[in-house]
N, C-alpha and C positions, 0 to 999 in steps of 0.2 A: 552542755553548755561548753560552749567551745570558747578557750579563755586563751592568753598570752602574756608574755611579760614585754613586750615592747608596744612602742606607740603604733598607731597605723599610720601608714605612709599616705598621704593625699596627694591626688593627681590634679594638675590645671589642665584646662581646655587646651588642646596642641590640635594644631589645624593639619598636621600632619599625622597620617594613621599609622600604627605600627605593625610592622611588617607580619603576614600572616605564617604560621608555621605549619601548618596542616589543615585538613579537611578541605571542604567545597571552599572556593572563594564567594565570599559575599560581596553582593552588590553594592558598589559605593552609594551611601547613604547621602542625599544632600535633601535641604530643607523643602517644606511645602509653605513656605512662608517668606517673603523678601526679607533681608537682612540690611543694616545699615553700617557703611564701613566708616570709620575714623581714621585720620593720619593725622601728621604733626603733632603728636602727643607729647607733652612735657607734664612731667610730675611734680605739681606747685605745692603740695601739701604736705607735712611731715608732722611729726608727733608733738611739734610745738603747738598744734592747734588744737592738741585733746582737750585742754583746758577753756579754751576760749577763743572765738572766731573774730572776736573783736580788737584783738590785741595789735601792737603795732605791727609786728612782723607780717602779720597776716595782710593788713592794709598795703604794706610794702609789696608785697607778692602779687596783688591784684590790681589790675588795671580798675581805675576807680568806677567805671559802669556794672562792673561785676561785683562790688563789696557787697553793696545792700541786697543782692540776689542771693548770694550765697549764704550772707549772714542769715537771712531767713530760711533758707533751705535747709540747711542744715540742722534745724530744730525737728524738722521731720524725718530726719535720717535716722535709721536705728541699725544697732549691730545685733546679729543673731547668732546666738549660739544653741547649737542643735545637736541632737543625736538620731540618728537614723534605728529605730529599736532593733528591728529586725530586717534579714535581707527578704527582697521581695522583689520581683520582675527584673528591671535591669538594674536595681540598685543592689550591692553586697556582691555582685559576681567576683570570681576570682580573675577574671580574664585581662584587666588591664593594671594589675599591680595593686590593686584594693582588697584590703581582708573586709569580710562583711562582719557586721555593718559600719556605717560610718559615723564619725562625729567630727564637727567641724564649726568654723565661724563664717558667717556670710553678712551682707548687708540687704536692708531692704528701706522702704519708705512709704510713709504714712498716705494713703489716698482718700481715706474718710476718715476725718477727725471725729465725726460724731458716732460712727458704729464703730470705730475703732478697727480698722481694716487696712492691711501693709502688704504691699506688693514686694515680691521678690520672685525667685528663678524657681522653678518646678523643683531641680535637684536639691534645692533646701527645702521646698514643703515636703519632700519627700512623698514617691508614691505611695510607700509603707508607712507603718508606725511612727510616729515623730514624737518628740519630746524636746520642749526648748523655751528659751525667754528671749525677749527684746530687750537690749538697754538702750533707753532714751539717751539724748545727747546732755542731758545734765545728769546722766549715769543712774539714772533709776531704772530698776528693773522691773517688768511686767511678764506673766506667764501669756504664752501665744499658743495657739492650735490651730491646725489647718481646716479651712472652709472650701477650698477649692484648688485643684492641682489641673493643669488641662492634659489632655490625653496624649498630645504629640508634641506641643510648644512649651519652650522652657520658660515659662512663667506659673505662678500661683499667688494664693492670697491666705495670709495668716490673718486671725483676729484676736484683739484683745481687748479689755475692758478699760475704757478712757479714764474711767473715775479711779484707778489705780495710779495714774499718773496725778501725784498730788503737788508736785514743786514748779512745774512747766507747764504752759498752755501748749493743748496737742494742736498741731496743725496740720495741714495736708498739703501735697503737692499736686495740682490739677494737671490730669492728663492731655496733651494737645498733640493727638497724632498727626492732625493738618497742617502743622507747622513746618513739617520736617522737609528739608530739601538741602539740593548739594549745596556746600560752601558754607551752611549756618555753623556760626561759632557756637562752640557748646563746653560745657562742663561737665565731668562724672564725678560724684561726689559720694564717697562711701567708706565702709572700713577695707583698708587694703592691708593685706599681710599681718593682720591682728592689730593694726593700729586703729586707733579711735576715729580717726578721720584722716583720708587722704583727697587731693582733689587733681583731676587730669583735665588738662587743657587740650582741645582740638578741633578740628571741622569736618563736618559730614562730606565724603568724599565719593562715595557709590549709594545708590538707593537699591541695585539689584544684584547684591554680591549672594552667591552661594553660601548654603550653612557647611561649616569644617564639620570633617570627621574625626571622631574621637575615639573610636577603637571598637571591638568587637563587644556583644552582649552587654553594651553599657546602653544609656540612654544618650541619643544622639541627635539632639537638635541644638542645644548651645551650651556652653560650661564657663567658667571663669576666666578670665584673661589670664596670659603666662607671662607676661612681660612687666611693663610699667605697673598695672593691676595685677598685684597677684592673689595669692589666696586670701580669701577672704571679700573681695570685691564684686563676687557675685550679687546681684540684685540691687546694684548701684543705680540711681536715676541717672541719666543723660538729659540736662536742664539745657533750656537757651537762655538768653539775657533778662527775660522777662520773668524767671523763675518756672516756666513750663516744664513738665515732662514731655520730651520728644521721643524718648528711645528708654530702654531697660537694658543694662550691661550684660552681656550673654558671654563674650570669647573674646580670644584676642590671637595673635600671631608671635611666635616665639623668635622669628628671626627677622622682624620688621617691627616699625614702631606703627602698628595698626592693631585696632581693636574692633570688636562687633558688635553692633548692639540690637536688640530686638523692637521692631517697630511696636506702636501701641495700638494698632487697630484693632486687633482681637482681643488685647487685653482690656482696653475702655469698654467695649461690648460685654465683655465677661463681666466686668466690675457693673455694670449697670443692673443686669440681671442678679448679681448677688445682694446688692443695695435693696432691691425689691422682694427678697428673700425667695427667688423662682430658680429654679434648676436651668444651668446656663447647655442651651440645645448645642449640640455640635454632631455635624453629619460628615459622612464617608461613603465613598465608594471603592474604598481598598483601592485607589490607584495612586500612587507619588509621583508627582510631576517636578519637572526642573526647567528653569529658564534655558534656552537655547536657541543662541543668536544666527546659527546655520541651518535653519528649516529649509533652503531651497536642497541642502545634501539629501534630505529626508523626503523631497519631492513636492514639497509645497507649491500647489499651482499659483501660475503668476497672477491669475485675475484675483485669487485669494489675498495674494502678498500688495497687491494693489489696493483692495480695499482695505487691509490693516492699515496700511500706511496712512490712506486718505483718513481713517477714522482716527488714528492714532499718530499724528506725526512725529511725534519723539520716540515712537517705540521702535527699539532694534531687536527685540525677539519675541518668541512665544512659548508657550507653555508645551513640554515634551512628556508623553508617559515614559517614565525611567523604571518604574515598578509597578507590574499588574499583579498583585497577591492573588495567588490561587485560591480557586472557590470562592473570591469575593463578588460583591454585587456586579462590577464590570466584567469579571474574569470572562464571561462568554463574548463579549462583543470587542473589548479593546486588548491591544497587544503593546509591549515595549516599543517606544519610537513611533506611535501614534501622536500626530499634531491636533492640538486642542483648537478646534475652532470657534464653536458655540456652545452654550448651553441656556435652552427655552430660548432661542433666538437672539439670544445677547451676546455678542463675541467676546470672548475671557481672554485676555493676555498677561493678567497677573495675577498671583495669589489671594489679593485681597477681595478682589470681586468673586473668585472662585471658591473660597470660604464663606463668604457671604451667602451665595447660592446654594451652598451644601448645609451650612446651617441653619439656614431659613426654611429648608424641605425636607426635615428629618421625616421618614415616615411616609415619604410622599414621591411620586414619580417625576423625573425630570428629563426631558428630551437634549440627547449630546450630540454633538455633529463634531466629528474629527476627521481629519485627511490621512490616509495611509499610502505611502507612494503615489501621491498623487490623485488618489481616489477618495471621493468624499464617502463618507458614511455616517449614517444618522441610525441613532436606535435611542430606546426608554431604557431607564434603569431607576431602581427604588434606592431611594439615598438612606443608607442604615445609620442607626446611632451610633456613633462613636464610642460613647460611655457604655455601650453594651460590648464591646471587644476591648474594654479596658479594665482589668481586673480589679475588684476591690474588694477580695478575701482570699485568705490563704489557710492550710491546713498544716498544722503543728502535729508530727508523729515520728517516734524513734528517733528525736534530735534533729531531724530535719523540718525544712519548711518546703511546702510547693503551693504554686498556683497556676491558675490557667494562662496557656501562654499568650501574650499581649500582642496586639496589632503594632507595637514598635517594635517587638522582636522578630515578627513573622513578615515585616515588610523588609527590615534587615536583611534576611536571608532567604526572601522569595518562597517563603513556607507558608499554609494556610494557617490561618487564625485558630487557635484552639489547641488540645492537648494540655497534660498535666505536666508543667515545667517545674524542676526541680531547683529553686531559688536559693537554697542552701542545702548543700550536698554533706550532710553528716549522718552520724549514727546509720541506723538501718538503711539508708539511701546514700550513703558514702560507696559508690558503685565504681566499679574497676574504669579505668581509663581516666580523661583530664578531669579535672575537679569542676567542670562548669559545662553549661548548656545540654543537659541531659532532659530528655522528654519521656514520660512513662509510657508505653504504649498498653501493657495489660499488666495487672497484678494478679497471681494465682491462676494464669489461663482467662482471665475476665478482662475484657478492653475495657480502656478508661479515657474514652474520647474528651471528659471534660472533670472538673472537681468532683462533681456530685456522683459521676461514676466511679472515681477513684475512690470517695467515702464508702459507697454501697459494696464495693469490691472488699475492702479492707476492715470493715466493721465487724463481721462477723467470725474473723480468723482468729483463732485463739493466742493469748500470749505465749512468746517463743517458739509459736510454729515457723518451721522453714518453706518459704515459698517462692516459685519463682517468678521474677519480674523481669520483664522483657521491656528495652529501652533503646533509645538512639540519640545521637548527639544532632543538636539542630544545626551545627556545622557540617554534617556528614550524614544525611538523611538516608544514603543509600546502604549503610553499614546498620544491622541490628544486633543487638547484644543480648545475652541473657545472664543472670545471675541469681543464685538462690541466697537468699537473705531470710535473717531470723527476724521475726517480728518481735518489735521491744516496745511495751506498753507499759513496761513496770518501773522503769527510770524516770519517762517522760510522759507528759499527758498526750492525748489524742483530742484535739481540740480544733475546733474553726472560729477563725477571727475575721470579723466582718467590718470593715470601715461604716464610722458613725462621722457624718460631715457636721452633724448639728453640736455634739461635744468634743469633736476632735478626737477622740480616743477610737481605737478598734474593739468592737465589742468581742467578748470569749464566749463560746457556748462547748461545754464539754460534750463530746461524742459518745456514742455507745460505751459503755465499759467491755471489757474484752472477755470472751468466755475464759474459763480458767484453762490453764496449761493441759494439753491431752497427756492422760498417764502414759508414760514411755514404755513400750513393749520390747520384751529381749530378743535380741537380735543376733546372728550368728554369720560369721564371715571368713575367710582365709586370707592368710597372708601372701604376700606373692614370693615365689620360690627364687634364691639367689643362686649363682652359680657353685658348685662343687667347689672350684677352684679357691674361692675365698675362704675355706677352710671354717675353722670353728666359730669364726666370726658372722658367716652368714645367718645363724641363728640367731643374732641380736635383734634380727627385723621384727622377732615376735614378743621383741620388749620396747620398742620405741614406737613412740606415738606422736600425733601431731595436736599441739596443744595451742589454741585461740584465744586472744584475750581482748575484751571490749571496756573500756573505761568512760563511765556516761559524763565525768565530772574531772576535769585535769586538776589532780592536786599532788602535793609533793614535788612539784616543781617536773613532773614526767612531760616529755614533749609531745607523746602520742598517744591517740586515743585508740589504735589497734596493733597489736602485737601477735606474731605468729612465728612457732619454731618448735623443736622436738623436746619430748620429754622422756624420761626414761622410767619405767613400771620396776620399782624397786620390791614391791609387794603385791602380786598379784591376787592374792588371796584377800588381802586387806583393802585394794584398790588404791597405793598409795604410788604416785608419780614425784620424781625429783625434776624440776625445770629451772631455767635460767630467771633470776629476777630482772632481766632486760626483759623476758617477756611475760611475766606475772610482777610488776613492781609493786601493785597494792593488792587490798582484799577487797576493795571496792570495785565490782564490774561482773562482766559475764564472762564464764568460763566455757569453752566447748573442747572436748578431747575427740579427736578421729581414730578410730583402730580400724588398722588395714585399708585403708583409703576407702572405707566403706562405712562405719558404723559412727554415728555423731552423738554423743551423751555428754550432759553437762557434768561440771567439776566444781569444786569448792576449795578453796586455799586453807590449809591448815596450817602453816607455819611460814613464816616471812623471816630469812636468816638477817639479823640486823647489820652483819658486817660482811658476809659472804655474800657470793653472788648465786644464789639457789633458794628456791622456795619448794615447798611440799605442797601437792594438789591431791586431793582425795576424787575417787568416783565411785560409784555403785557397781561392783562386780556382776551381779546379776543382770545387768541390760544388757552385756554383750553375750549374754545366753553360751555358747559351745566354741566361742573363737577362742582360738588355741594361744592365749596371751601368756607369757612367761615373766617371771620374776628374772630380772637380770642376775647373774653371777658376780657378785662385788668382791674383788682382789684386796686381799689384805696387803699385800708386797708393794712397796712404794716403788715407784719410777724414778729411775737416776737418767742422768746423760747418756746417751748411746743406746739406751733400750730399743729394743724394736716392738713396734707397736702397730694396730691397725685402726685406721681413722673410717668411723663407721657415723655416718651425718648426714643431714639434709642438706642438699645443696640450696642454690639462690632458686630455684624453681620448685622447692620443696620436695624433691627425690631423694631416695636413698643411695650414695654412691658410698664406696668401700676404697680404701688404698692403704697398701701397706709403708711404712715411713719409719723414721728414727727419731727419737727425741733429741732434740740439739740443744736444748739448756732448760734447767730450772732454777729461776731466779726470782727473787722477791722485787716487785713490781710496785710503782706507786701509778693509778690511774688517775690523770688529770681531772681536777675538780672544775666544775661549770659554774661559770658565773652566777647563775641561777641555781641555789643549791638543789640536788636532786640524790637519790641513792648512786652511792660509787662504793664497790668494793673496797675494802681494806685489807691490810695486813694478809696478803696471799703471796704463796708461793706459785709462781705463773709456769705452767708448760709451756714450750714451743717446740715445733714438730717440723719436719723438713719435706714438704709437700706444696705445692701452688694450691693444693684443694684447701689449704688450712683458712687460708683468706675469703673463699669463695664458700665455706661452709660454716654457718653461724652457730649452730647447734647439733650435737652428736654424743660420742665416746669415744675413748681411746680404749682397746682391748688387748689383751695379750695372745698369744698362738692357742691358747685353751678357750678363747672365747670370753674370758672373765674380765670385768669391766675394773680398768686400774685409772681411770681419770673420766670426768664429764670435759666434754668440749664445749665452751660458753663463749656467748657473746658478750662482753663488757660495755656499757655505755660510760662513754667520757665525755670530753668537753665540746661544746658548740665552736667550729671553726668560724673563719672572717666570712665565709661565704653563706652562712647560715645552716650549714648543715652539721649535725651530730656524728663526731667521730666514734668509731666502735671499733673496738679491740677484740680479736678472737684469739682466746688463750687456754690453756686447759687446766683444770684442779683437780688434785687428788681425789680419790673418791672417799678417801678414808675422813675427809673432811666433814662429809655428811653423816657419820656414823653417829656421833652423839643425839642427834636429833631423830634420824631415822629408828635407833633402839626405842626412844620413848614413844615415838609414835606407834609403833608394833605391839607395845605392850598396852596399849590403850589410856596412854597417859599424856597430858599437855606437857611440851618440852619447857622445862624451867632453869634456862642456862643463865649463867652470871657472867659480868664483863667489866672490864677494867675502864672501857671507854677511853682507851685511848688510839691515836695511831701511829704507825710506826715505821720506819724508813731503815733500810740497810746500811751498813757503814764499813767500808773494808778496813784492814788491821793497818795499813799505812797511814790512814786517816785517824783511826782510834788512837795509835801510838801518840799522836799529836796532841790529844785530847786528855792524856795521861793514862793510856792504859799501861800497866806494867808488865814486864817480860812475863811473869808469872801466869797473868790471864791470858797473854798470846799462847802460851803451850796449853792452856786448857781449853780455848776455841780449837787450836789444831787437834787435838785429842777428842774433842766433842764432834766435830764435822771434818773428816779428813778431805772431804769433795770441795768444800766452799768455807773458806776462811773468813767470818764476817759476825759484826754484832748490828745491835738494833738501836737506832736513836729514836726517841719520843718525837714525832713531826708536830704532835698536836693534841692538846686533852681536850675533853667535850665539856664544854659550857655547862656550867651549873651539877656536874657530876663530884661525887665524894671522892675519886680519886685524883680529881685536879687540886684537891686540898692538900695533896701529898705529895704528887709527882709534879714536876714541872716539864715545861718544853725543852728539847735539847738536851734532857737526862740521858745517858747511855746505859741501856740494861745489859748486865753483866750475866746476872743469874736469876730464877725464880725457884724459891722452895729449896734451893741449893743445886740447882741444874742448870749450868750454862746453858744458854739459849744462842742459838745458832740458826735455827729454822723457824718459820712464821709459826708453824703448825705447833713448835713445841709450846706455844701460848695459850693452847687450848685447857691448859690445866685452870686456866681461870672460871672453866665452866662449871666446875663443882666444888670449890672452895670460897666460903665468905671471907676469906683474909688471905692475903699471898706474902710471902717475905721476899723482896724484891731486893737484889743488892744491884746497886747502879753506881756510876761516875758522874758526880755533877762539879763542873768547873775544876776539875782535875783533883777532886776529892770523893774517895770510894766511901758509902755509905750503904748500910742495909736497912730498910724501911718497912715498915707494916702498911699493906694498901689493902683498904676494902674493896670490895668488889659489889655490884648491884645488880639483881635478875632484871632482865628486860624479856618482856613478851615477845612473841612471834607473830601478835596481831598488827602489827602496823599501825596506821592513822586507822581510827575507829570513828570518828565524828568531826563532822564538816558542816559550818555554818555558811547558808549562803545568804549575804545581805547585801542590798543594793547593787547586784549582780556580782560581788567578789565572792570566792570563795574562802573562807576563814576559816583555820584550823590551830591546833597546837603545833609549835615548832617540830618539826620531824626532825630525825637524826641527823641529815645531812646539813641541816640549818645548826644545829647545835656543834656540830664540827668544823663548821667554816666562820661562827660569828664568836667573836671573844667575849659577849656580855649577852644578856637576854633582858631585854627592857620590859617585855610580860609575854605571856603563853599565849596570846592573841595575834596570829600572825597571818599575813595575806598572801594566800598560796596563788589564786590566778584572778582574773576577771574576764567578764565578757564583754567585747565589743558592743557599743552603744548603750550601755547600763549606766547608770551614775557614776559607779565607783571608776569606769573609764572616760566619763565626760568631766570628773571633777578632779581628778589626779591620784587616786589610790593605785599605788604600783604593787605588782607581787614583789615580797622580799621586805615589805613593811611590816612594822609591829604597832597594833594600836594599844595606847595606854590608856587614854580618856574618851569617854563618850558625853559630849556637853557636860565636862568638866566632871564627870563621875569617873572615879578609877574603874579601870576594867584589866585586871590583873590576870584572868583568865577566862574561858568561853562563857562559863556560867553569869558570868558579872556583865559580859559583854552582850549577851542575848537579853538579859535583865533589864539592861540599860535602851539597847534600841526598840525593844518591846514597847516602851513608854514614848517612841518619837512619833509625832503623827504624820500623816500622808501628807504629801504636798509640801514639805516644809524642809528649812535646811536644818542640817545636824552637823555639829563641831566634832570634829573627829581629829584628838591628838595623836598623830602619828610619829614614829622613829624610822629612819631610813637605815638600810642595812649598814650604812656608814656613819650611823649613830648622827644623823641630823635631824633633831626635833621640827616639827611644822603641824599646824593647825590647816585642816581642810574643810571646806564646808560641803556639805554633800546633801543635794535634795532628795528627799527620798520619792519613789515612784510605784506603790505598792501595786499598782495595776498590772503592770509589766513586771517588777521585780518584787515579788513578796519575799518575805524573811522564810527561809526554809532551814530545816536541820535534816542531815543525814547521819545515821546514827546504826551503830552495827552491833547486833545482840552477840553477847560474848558466849551466850549457850548454843543457840542455833546456827550462830555465825552467819544471820543472814542482815541483810541492811533493812531498814524501816526510814521511812521520810515522814517528816512532821512541818506542815506548813502552818504558820501562824496566822489566823484570819482575825482576830480580835486585837491588833492593834488600833492606837488612838486615831480618830478621824478629826 
């Protein structure tokens, strides 16, 4: 599940394509349908029109002849709130700044009041799964579902039950495509930028405008306008003075007062089919044409031009082949630049008659006459069913979603239709390279020309098996890549989703259960040999391994689903590795350990330190055979400023590097906290070194001249910066910090450390004197630590902890159990004492207090509830550190785009306190409350934001796409299990 903590950014239809940054240059996509252009725009509606269109202000705005027309029309216009549930085909790609999938608002209008049919744009109806509702003019809400979306043009139909509208007469707007003409006075009425109603005045200026270009890997016919008719205007009707619809709002130009409208010829035809309950026939020869008024340049014969001008006196151009899709029906006969003359002896100069002929001859042969360089050519070709090359199904596996490559994308890049397209690159199909446009050529050396071949290739592969996947980018078909991926069928389902135009849902079919994972056989490998000049440190290569982590569900605020870095083997006999918590942040996930760049075996989390940046991972030593892995020798000698050390670490290419250097400083640091709480190491004495490699290497060790490890070199996750990237800090951590945990694990015991649950920050003596520090304590500090004179201030106490009842923020700690505290690691005395005697300075008053400690397990988060697409858990430690109060123990950690939680405003960092008025102080009460909530109904969720602002949200359930699931970690086996609730009320 992919989740985030920010709202999705919606893009407007822009007529200027973004610059391409790499790959092959995509051919410019123009339309295969005439569009109408409107100018002289004037937005004359505002939010005052939301309540009534019969008000005095409305009358004053409109010329008298238009008043009655608009008053009637607005009752047929609806506001559509919708979510695209899953990335599919051109929707949900990452190429145009949109995160997948999309949640938005748009407009539509009723075109059949009896059957309840609404016309809107294709990108509103969605090519993939859709969930939404329509809000009528009187603010009544009705559920809607898709019944048709056109394969290549930006229109589609939604359906609703007219009986659900109880307080308003349902009327429709008639479609009149024949009435459109240049100079026609029009109004565009719709939901503009989230307003209930907005009205745009203008007139038709052109009937032959090319379609604008909207970017790569996205739907390229029309989109919403980007100026006066901003976000939400998609699907608005273009009406004349008599209330007839003459166009459909499609797009706009950002730099001029111009809008683009889709003609209604093909829309009116499609509606008639739907009203009769018939399939809308659509034909294609896989050739994209464009209107071109300079046909003489292409060699048009004088005789042909004369005949065209005689038959069509007002015609100023003809249709020219812009893209001939390889391996399509016409690919053997036509080329780019061919001028279309006739089809079946009928002259064709416009898109509408061309579409008429193709749509009426699906599966039949037509005769086409073209001119190429002045030479007439005649050939016959069979018209293909356009629906057959428009995907209506996708496969979910390993967190990714894949469908067959559509004609829409194929013609944009001039590649053959077909192949398995990665619509949502995630999980096992988050491949190397840019995050979009991948086509899978083979899986485990089995070709995958279509979706069924892909299913057949992968269904019998055991779970957790590593297989090669060959792929290429649709933007660069000349470059083929290969990646070895691990099959993941234990966290997510392997299922097929097929569109059902009767119910409007996508029906899921679970595909074959995977064979069980193969038993791993022991393997042996040799480490590379380092040069003798590196001294004893070269032997550490036999103690360093590569640790890879995959997180299937983003929780605890951690920003990445995949991490990789170095781990240090500290006990080869028991199979224990210490690794950074920036690599292994959670116990939920899959861990792979690579030995000698040759053998990969699974690992398991044994312990996550609650405050320090390290975790322990275990592996089965028998699986690496006779591989000469060595336990690293750990030094008990603390590093000091000026000590010489050797950095042995992985660089950015995950290659081992060694460099002799010097410790420049050892200082107590505070890692900046992130706005969204996530694990942050606190109370550490950080080591810095004098080498440029320090910032290039994120994980490794610092060793002395004997090759003994004195410190871990780790990456510390910090705050997210203004550019949206996460800052990481590369620092050293004294190796003795891990001893309390390592010793327990080596004994076969579960570490049971106790904590005060406070965050400290250093205070220099000069500042401490002004806080009331006496000369006597100054002498004690100087005696206790000749190298650094400092004390520690309590920066934060943890919400709900016992120590918070005794200690206060800004207390200055002087001594613990009679020992002056001047180094962070001296606070480790808390680990094994139920109570500490702490001497501190509070508001210039010295006092000694008994402070209790509490045990904290090293399991981390062990239970997650997924409801309405939101990941809900108990507040993790970072939340308790950053929040001053604890409204409940039900905390929203993440949400999936396209889910009800995203659509209706549940945001990570919120607490849930009530469900339908029932208090939910913990996860058990929350699960009990939501299990009684029927499907497709609104649930009242009382939440409190991180800033302690209460509010109530109404969340509409949709168990078909977003069931309630629990993920729980077994405390004995340390494995995770998934429980899906299927007995919810209906």
